[in-house]
VOGU-3710 file (C-alpha; in Angstrom, 3 decimals, decimal comma):
1> mtttlpdpgp> 0,000/0,000/0,000  1,068/3,652/-0,385  2,970/5,102/2,541  1,534/8,369/3,869  3,981/10,864/5,258  2,878/12,073/8,696  2,010/15,651/9,561  4,954/17,647/10,970  3,065/18,331/14,191  4,074/20,843/16,812
11> sltaeppsag> 7,793/20,067/16,476  8,062/22,522/13,581  6,714/25,472/15,532  8,592/28,630/14,516  11,104/29,965/17,018  12,230/33,594/17,400  14,941/34,371/14,848  18,488/34,538/16,111  20,926/37,394/15,556  22,615/35,461/12,751
21> qiatrrwrrw> 19,304/34,915/10,980  18,454/38,607/11,256  21,857/39,576/9,811  21,385/37,097/6,984  17,967/38,524/6,126  19,320/42,061/6,110  22,197/41,015/3,898  19,818/39,374/1,428  17,659/42,491/1,439  20,474/44,969/0,817
31> rgvllfvlvl> 22,963/42,956/-1,215  21,305/44,016/-4,479  21,689/47,686/-3,563  25,308/47,203/-2,501  26,075/45,329/-5,709  24,511/48,146/-7,737  26,612/50,763/-5,912  29,747/48,676/-6,466  29,027/48,404/-10,189  28,533/52,181/-10,401
41> allglvlaal> 31,846/52,762/-8,621  33,681/50,403/-10,964  32,037/52,059/-13,951  33,182/55,458/-12,699  36,755/54,202/-12,343  36,715/52,745/-15,846  35,333/55,979/-17,322  37,932/58,008/-15,445  40,701/55,770/-16,759  39,377/55,952/-20,315
51> rprvqaqyld> 39,043/59,752/-20,213  41,655/61,371/-22,470  44,677/62,629/-20,562  44,895/65,787/-22,645  42,378/68,105/-24,251  41,973/68,814/-27,968  43,965/72,083/-27,676  46,913/70,427/-25,934  50,189/72,133/-27,013  48,360/74,309/-29,534
61> petanrdgar> 50,493/77,492/-29,951  47,358/79,521/-30,766  45,430/78,496/-27,633  45,578/80,466/-24,390  44,008/77,895/-22,050  45,980/75,843/-19,538  46,918/73,071/-21,966  47,826/75,375/-24,836  51,318/76,664/-25,732  50,537/80,226/-26,779
71> alaqivgqhg> 52,726/81,742/-24,053  55,826/79,855/-25,214  55,196/80,786/-28,858  54,906/84,465/-27,953  58,009/84,449/-25,726  60,059/82,734/-28,425  58,773/85,246/-30,983  59,814/88,145/-28,769  63,344/86,721/-28,657  63,767/86,626/-32,415
81> tqvtvsrsaa> 62,339/83,254/-33,507  59,446/83,434/-35,948  56,894/80,715/-35,116  54,712/79,481/-37,996  51,775/77,206/-37,136  50,904/74,367/-39,498  47,913/72,041/-39,310  48,962/69,336/-41,789  52,091/67,295/-42,442  52,263/68,268/-46,108
91> daadrmrttp> 52,046/71,979/-45,303  54,713/71,662/-42,616  57,067/69,854/-45,019  56,563/72,563/-47,661  57,247/75,327/-45,130  60,446/73,607/-44,006  61,641/73,499/-47,631  60,969/77,218/-48,131  61,982/78,489/-44,672  65,735/78,827/-44,133
101> davlvivrae> 67,395/77,706/-40,912  64,220/76,398/-39,233  63,340/73,769/-36,642  60,246/71,611/-37,066  58,318/71,151/-33,805  55,972/68,140/-33,975  53,304/67,718/-31,288  50,306/65,378/-31,122  52,144/62,765/-33,180  49,376/60,254/-32,461
111> rltgpqldtl> 47,339/62,027/-35,150  49,927/61,361/-37,866  49,698/58,370/-40,183  52,542/56,404/-41,731  52,563/58,251/-45,075  52,482/61,617/-43,278  55,487/60,619/-41,168  57,317/59,612/-44,345  56,605/63,076/-45,736  58,045/64,720/-42,631
121> rsapgdlllv> 61,097/62,468/-42,708  62,011/63,749/-46,157  61,721/67,418/-45,099  64,953/69,309/-44,284  65,835/71,003/-41,011  66,131/69,999/-37,371  63,314/68,205/-35,520  61,826/68,585/-32,049  59,490/65,678/-31,242  57,253/66,209/-28,208
131> eptrialakl> 55,735/63,015/-26,805  56,197/61,030/-30,028  54,481/57,689/-30,522  56,288/54,423/-31,173  55,573/54,677/-34,875  56,870/58,264/-34,999  60,071/57,203/-33,266  60,577/54,301/-35,647  60,036/56,548/-38,676  61,929/59,676/-37,619
141> vpgveqagaa> 64,449/58,530/-34,957  65,496/54,913/-35,564  67,169/53,428/-32,517  65,234/55,422/-29,917  62,459/53,460/-28,202  59,973/54,116/-25,416  61,162/52,700/-22,081  58,156/53,449/-19,878  56,567/56,256/-17,897  58,433/58,310/-15,301
151> sqnvvtpqca> 57,059/59,054/-11,835  59,542/61,597/-10,474  58,368/65,175/-11,067  61,267/67,633/-10,638  64,565/66,374/-12,085  67,978/67,799/-12,919  69,587/67,595/-16,398  72,582/65,387/-15,520  73,968/65,891/-19,027  76,172/68,246/-21,072
161> ltaatqagdv> 73,446/69,558/-23,386  73,521/73,357/-23,274  69,741/73,726/-23,663  69,220/71,568/-20,564  72,061/72,807/-18,374  71,015/76,450/-18,846  67,414/75,555/-17,889  68,426/73,616/-14,783  65,752/71,711/-12,890  62,562/71,114/-14,875
171> gfdysmtyav> 59,159/70,089/-13,514  57,818/67,178/-15,530  54,223/66,159/-14,937  53,598/63,036/-16,977  56,643/61,989/-18,972  57,821/59,117/-21,114  61,388/57,856/-20,863  63,444/56,431/-23,691  66,048/53,791/-24,400  68,778/54,516/-26,951
181> taqagpatac> 70,045/51,461/-28,823  73,317/51,008/-30,673  71,499/51,673/-33,946  70,934/55,297/-32,972  74,615/56,104/-32,635  76,008/58,735/-30,239  73,269/60,581/-28,369  72,963/63,045/-25,480  70,566/61,896/-22,745  69,148/64,275/-20,142
191> ypeekhprlv> 66,753/64,203/-17,179  67,148/60,486/-16,457  65,135/58,247/-14,180  66,531/54,768/-13,552  69,033/55,269/-16,420  66,280/56,130/-18,933  66,253/59,806/-20,026  63,266/62,037/-20,664  65,139/64,086/-23,271  67,350/62,672/-26,025
201> qlpvngrtvt> 69,224/64,611/-28,725  71,156/62,952/-31,562  72,076/63,449/-35,224  69,895/61,625/-37,775  70,637/61,805/-41,502  72,509/65,095/-41,236  70,072/66,929/-38,973  69,646/67,237/-35,207  66,625/65,479/-33,708  65,498/66,171/-30,137
211> vlgsggpltn> 62,986/63,911/-28,396  61,140/65,320/-25,369  59,085/62,853/-23,323  56,579/65,384/-21,950  54,841/68,428/-23,314  53,802/69,551/-19,840  56,726/71,972/-19,358  55,735/73,743/-22,592  52,105/74,413/-21,644  50,748/77,737/-20,412
221> aqlldrgnaa> 49,946/76,272/-16,981  53,456/74,961/-16,257  55,666/77,295/-18,261  56,642/79,411/-15,218  57,523/76,401/-13,044  61,265/76,107/-12,310  63,267/75,985/-15,569  60,393/75,015/-17,875  60,326/78,293/-19,797  64,108/78,251/-20,315
231> lgmnlvgsrp> 64,040/74,687/-21,609  61,199/75,462/-24,007  62,918/78,602/-25,316  66,225/76,775/-25,784  64,604/73,931/-27,728  62,053/75,823/-29,830  64,072/79,032/-30,215  67,322/77,381/-31,218  66,852/78,610/-34,823  65,634/81,892/-36,352
241> navwlipglp> 62,464/80,130/-37,540  60,232/77,429/-36,115  57,456/75,535/-37,873  55,038/74,257/-35,210  53,088/71,275/-36,525  49,932/70,389/-34,605  48,068/68,090/-37,010  44,307/67,887/-37,079  42,378/64,717/-36,446  42,995/62,121/-39,194
251> eqgtggdktf> 40,196/61,259/-41,545  38,136/58,157/-40,881  39,954/54,993/-41,891  43,433/56,581/-41,959  44,466/55,873/-38,373  45,344/52,220/-38,801  49,044/52,746/-38,078  48,560/52,868/-34,309  49,345/49,789/-32,281  47,081/48,426/-29,588
261> qdlvpfgvkl> 49,377/49,834/-26,884  49,101/53,306/-28,417  45,297/53,129/-28,267  45,083/51,940/-24,657  45,161/54,858/-22,175  47,929/54,900/-19,622  45,447/54,708/-16,734  44,044/51,443/-18,055  47,537/49,978/-18,231  48,149/50,892/-14,581
271> avlqlliavv> 44,790/49,411/-13,544  45,545/46,129/-15,328  49,006/46,012/-13,760  47,568/46,552/-10,270  44,967/43,864/-10,894  47,633/41,382/-12,003  49,720/42,135/-8,909  46,671/41,627/-6,685  45,867/38,308/-8,383  49,446/37,099/-7,921
281> lvalwrsrrl> 49,479/38,096/-4,246  46,151/36,342/-3,600  47,400/33,245/-5,412  50,567/33,179/-3,304  48,544/33,678/-0,136  46,018/30,951/-0,945  48,698/28,501/-2,062  50,659/28,667/1,204  51,552/25,324/2,717  49,568/24,348/5,785
291> gpvvteplpv> 51,127/22,614/8,741  49,968/19,326/10,262  46,590/19,139/11,946  46,821/19,997/15,642  44,354/18,343/18,002  43,323/20,207/21,124  40,898/19,243/23,863  37,669/21,208/23,860  37,316/23,628/26,765  33,836/22,232/27,423
301> ivrsaetveg> 32,050/18,970/26,783  29,348/19,294/24,107  26,626/16,684/24,108  26,002/14,938/20,808  22,310/15,876/20,981  23,230/19,568/21,081  25,483/19,152/18,062  22,719/17,432/16,104  20,223/20,080/17,140  22,568/22,907/16,161
311> rarlyraqha> 23,182/21,432/12,731  19,458/20,869/12,282  18,790/24,528/13,033  21,357/25,542/10,449  19,669/23,310/7,871  16,287/24,800/8,699  17,574/28,385/8,609  18,950/27,826/5,113  15,980/25,687/3,976  18,504/22,962/3,173
321> rdraadalra> 15,996/20,099/3,133  17,992/18,345/0,428  21,143/18,172/2,566  19,202/17,167/5,664  17,480/14,368/3,731  20,833/13,188/2,332  22,282/13,091/5,858  19,327/11,046/7,154  19,476/8,589/4,262  23,270/8,226/4,487
331> garerlvprl> 23,051/7,441/8,200  20,292/4,875/7,633  22,303/3,124/4,922  25,401/3,045/7,140  23,395/1,210/9,825  21,468/-1,098/7,508  24,178/-2,350/5,133  26,255/-4,243/7,761  23,087/-6,082/8,964  22,496/-7,311/5,415
341> glprslaqdp> 25,924/-8,962/5,225  27,180/-6,494/2,599  30,464/-4,564/2,668  30,185/-1,260/4,520  31,778/0,525/1,528  28,594/-0,056/-0,507  26,520/2,178/1,788  27,495/5,396/-0,017  28,049/3,889/-3,476  25,256/4,978/-5,868
351> aaaqeivtai> 26,017/2,010/-8,124  25,029/-0,383/-5,326  21,592/1,162/-4,766  19,616/-1,608/-6,447  21,654/-4,298/-4,692  20,931/-2,752/-1,285  17,212/-2,273/-2,000  16,871/-5,870/-3,198  18,744/-7,184/-0,164  16,463/-5,276/2,232
361> agrlystapa> 13,324/-6,479/0,469  14,617/-10,050/0,579  15,428/-9,687/4,253  11,912/-8,506/5,107  10,017/-10,892/2,810  11,689/-14,133/1,924  8,562/-15,402/0,131  6,203/-13,805/-2,338  2,754/-12,623/-1,079  -0,094/-15,066/-1,485
371> pgtrprqwde> -2,659/-14,340/-4,202  -5,556/-12,165/-2,998  -3,690/-10,810/0,027  -2,924/-7,100/0,686  0,216/-5,786/-0,950  3,201/-5,562/1,281  4,134/-2,184/2,756  7,884/-2,468/2,212  8,215/-3,324/-1,453  11,291/-2,325/-3,450
381> ttigfalygp> 9,666/0,889/-4,667  8,993/2,111/-1,135  12,457/1,056/0,070  14,096/2,813/-2,897  12,094/5,975/-2,189  13,123/5,915/1,472  16,845/5,409/0,822  17,393/7,062/-2,576  14,331/9,199/-3,304  14,149/12,881/-4,191
391> apaddaglvg> 14,517/15,688/-1,680  11,350/16,578/0,298  9,382/19,547/-0,987  8,675/20,995/2,470  9,391/20,511/6,164  6,465/18,152/6,578  7,924/15,883/3,919  11,293/15,917/5,683  9,717/14,871/8,999  7,730/12,157/7,195
401> lsdllddler> 10,922/10,868/5,566  12,600/10,671/8,983  9,702/8,601/10,361  9,782/6,396/7,271  13,494/5,660/7,714  13,020/4,926/11,427  10,251/2,449/10,628  12,391/0,796/7,945  15,317/0,394/10,329  13,080/-1,147/12,994
411> qvlgs> 11,694/-3,629/10,472  15,154/-4,667/9,238  16,852/-4,769/12,608  13,964/-6,725/14,127  13,716/-9,265/11,307
//
């Protein structure tokens, strides 16, 4: 006949929630809000990192805002150097061919494409490259490569270059450092940090090329700091004429010469580096070797009934009826299997489920029921449900399963 699971009765009467249960409920209630705030904070950090480091008018000699270079252009002009502003590479190359004794100042090199850099390479005259890209260095100054960003702000020249020694200490904000290979030949390196200079000057194909890792000292906002103005005047005003090239934005589809590293903002690179360091530190911490297990006597004696009751309360607080049912069934199998004459290792082996169910049914009923009699209560279907059935749907089902297992054990142990 069909086994009916008993009613849970008064044993399932709700008790006042504990402090841990209250904290858990509050956490479940507010975790969505906290997660939303965390996502907004991360989004703000990502947007801040992706924000361009410089504005559109950065180092523009016709702009008077903080990032412009109008002040330097006017000071140089007052000291005898005529500054001509050009907005395209072709125009700058033409002006260099028609302007005698001139220096070509190239800023915002990230806007220049490969063919435009080739055009500038063929133009005569000295070059001053301010914050050049990797591609610009490879095209115009072979042998000079980017070595990384510098963190120190105020630095001394530490070189014999007259333009640097006369300026003295210079305040660099953000600056790139450079490495000079043997291909570049003899070069003068100034303002070093960890042996990598911020300023490099060397001869290339019969003309003098100067590479400056930061345009900050040339801007209106920082021109009066320390020796910034003197350095800018010595570099830009070294000739009677200066052609200042600040190219416009390239047309769509013409900016394919940039590498992935050129497109990634510097802030994103730092964030990725910090994340990698954090991951490595966590991995080293979690992979630490543990010592042997140390056994210590408990300060108090805990009754087994209290332990069972405490675990049961945890199961009920988390609605873990599936785990509670598995624990009840596992314990019943551990007690039943040895009485059936089977190895104890089969108790928790799912492959031996049918063997155990058949052995229990054979133990309870060694003969088949007579025709016309009532069906037996403990058939293989009922035994299989008790020992290997699905998890109860509610607390009443869990209590009924416990009673069912108790009855089954009494039948087997008393047979």
